[in-house]
N, C-alpha and C positions, 0 to 999 in steps of 0.2 A: 633698551630694546626689550620687547616682550615676545616670548615664544608660546604658542598656543597649539594644543592638539585638539582636534575635533573628533570625538570618538563615542561610540556606543556599541555594546555587544550585539544589539539587535540591528538588523539591516533595514533599509527603507524608512528611516526616521528623519531624513533630511540633512545628513552630515555634509554632503558635498554642496548642496544649496546654501547651507550656512557658511561654509568656507568661502564660496564664491561671493556672496553678498557682504560678508564681513570684510573681506579683502577690498572689494569695490568701494564700499562706503568709507573705509579708512583712507584709501587713495583719493577718492573723489571729494569727500567732505572735510577730511582732516589733513590732507596733503602729506600723508604718511607714505613711506617706502616699504613695500610689502613683498616678501618672498613666499610663494605658495609651494608646498611639497606634496605631491600625489603619492601616498603610501599604499594605494589600493591597486591590486592587479587588474581590476575591472577598468581602470583608467578613465572613469567618468569625468573627473576634473580635467585631465589632460585633453580628452576629446572635446570638452566644452570650449576650450580655448584654441586647440589645434586639432581639428577633426582628422587630418591626414597624417598625424605624427607617426613616425616609424621608430618604435623602441629598439629595433634590431640594429640601427645605425647611429642612434643619437644617445647622448648622456641622459641617464634616468636615475630614479631613486635606487635602483639596484647598483648602478655605478658608484653611487655615494657609499652604499653599504659595503661594497667590495673594495673600495679604495682606488677606483679607476678615475680617469678623467684628467683634466689639466691641473697643474700644481696650484694655480691661482683660482680660488673658489669661485670668484665672480665670472670667470671665463666659462664655467660649466652651466650657467643659468640661461634659460630661454626667456628672452624679453617678450612679454605679452603686450604691454603698453607702457607709457611713461610711468615710472615708479612702481611697476608691477612685473615680477619675474616668476618663473615657474621651474620647478624640478619635476619633470614628467614622471608618470608611473610606467609600469611595465608588467606584462603577464608573468614575467619571471619572479615577481615578488611572491607568487604563490609557492615557489620552490625554496625560498629562503628558509633555513633550518632554525625554527624558534626554539626547539628543545636544546640544541647546542648552545644557543645564546643564553637561555635560562640556566643551563647547567654550568655556565661560565667557561665553556669550551671555545667559544667564539666571541669573546667580549669586544673584539676589534670592531664588529659591526655597530654596536651601540656607541662605542667610543668615537667612531668616525663621524657619526651624526652629531654627537656632543661637541666634537672638535670643530665641525663645520659651523655650528651655532656660535661657538666661542670666537672663531675667526670673524664671523659677520659682526658680532658684538664689538670686538676689539677694533675692527676697521671702521665702525660707525657708519656703514653704508646702507643699512636698512633699519627700519623701526620695528617691524614685526616679521616673524617667521611663523607661518601657519601650516600645520600638518593636517592633511585630510586623510584620516585613518579608515581602514576597512572594519567591518564587523568582527569582533573578537580580537584576541591577541595573536599577532604575527611578529616576526622578527622586526619588520619595519615599524609597526605600531608601538612595540616595546621600546625601540630606539627613540621614536618620537616622544613617547611619554617621559622617558628618562631625560630628554633634552628640553622639556617644556616647563614653563612656569605655571601653566594652568591647562586643565583639560575641560573643554566645554562638551557637555553631554546633551545633545538634542534628543528630545523624546516626545512621542505622542502620549496622550493621556488614556492609555488602556492598560489592562492587567499585564500583558506581555512586556510592554515597555517599562512599567514600574519594576517588574522582576528583573529585566535586563539592567536597569539603572542600579538596583541594589547589588546585583552580581558584579557590576563594574566597580562599585565602591569596595566590595570585598576583595577584588583582585588588586586594587590600589593598596589596600591594607596589607595584603600579602607581600607586595613589593617593599613596603616600608619595613615589615618584619624580617625580610630577607636582607636588610641593610642597604636597600637601594633607595634612591631619592624619588619619591612620588610627587607629582604636581598637585597644586590646589584644584579641587574638583568642583565644578559648577554645573547647573542644569538649566537648559533652555527649553521651555515648553513650546512645542512646535505643532502646527496644524490644529490650533485651538478652535473649538466650536462652542457656541452658546447653548449647551444642553445640560440638563440636570445631572446626567451621568458624568460628563466631563468636569463640571464644577465640583462634584463630589470627590472625584479622583484627584483633582487639583488641590482641594482642601486637605485630603489625606496626605498628599505628597508634601505640602508645605508644613504639615504638622509633624513630619518625621525628622525631628530635630536631632535625633541620635545618630544620623547617618554621616554627619560631618560634611554634608553637601550644602552649598549655597544655591538656592533656587532663584534665578533672576525674576524680578517682579514683572518685567515686560514679557508678554507672550507673543508668539507669531500666529496670527489667525490663518485659518485654512483659506486658500485662494486658488482658483483655477489658473490664475496668472503665473503661478510658480512653475508648474510643468510646461506651460507654454514658453516661458522664458528660457528653459533649458533646451528646448527644441530650436529656438532662434539663436542661441548662443549669446544672449544678452542678459546682464544682471538686471534685477528688478528696477533699480534706479534709472535704467535706460528704457526697459521694455514697458514697465507699468508702475511708475513711481507713486501714483495715487491709489494703487490697489491696497487692500487691507494688509497683505504681507509686505508690500513695498514700504508702506508707512511704518509698520511694526518693526521691520529690520532696522530702519533708521533710528527709531526710538530705543530699540535694544542696544544698538551700538553706542548711543549716548550713555546708557547705563553702564555698558561695558567699559567705557572710557572714564567713568566716575563723574559724569556731569549731572547725574540725578541721584 
């Protein structure tokens, strides 16, 4: 089983879209069993699948962090479709105390997420757990990082995103220096456009060999079908499989799965 955190310190770079389409292609094309976890208080991932979800009355990522819910982990998951389950988000994720977690005063939050992943792995009832993380470090995103094998960092090719990516790498290094387990870091170039500026920034990014980051060869081209698909609540493989982004996401997942 593989555990993946989708994260970038910069917002609006396509983290949730990446999580949605990665999960969908893994289920659709590879017959994998996938658990998605919404670690963001905005709940965009949750609203994509369950527009009327009520975090006040249902099990959420906050419930997992706090140790609430049913004793059997699988009883707490929300079935989205065959072989795809969701741990919904909640606005209460904004109030979780990151400083206490970082200071070691509330390590139970991070250990509960790690224990959940361990139980899923031991029971062999899922092939992937994918955490959709908010911008920056929060208690939920820290717990997700520490429970993950890999962090995928989606980014656009502009100066702000490159800076955010470098900062993200520095934070992962700090985790390692603190004696914590940091996941392998990879970069997915998103909303790529065929302009000289974009090509120059891409070349600069790929030449930064001292960052310890793997940059995926496959890029995701900019496409108007991506925001349209989020409005309709359909992954690209359903809404527009022949669009530039629809084709690119499938190609990227092949690389992600080690097929190219």
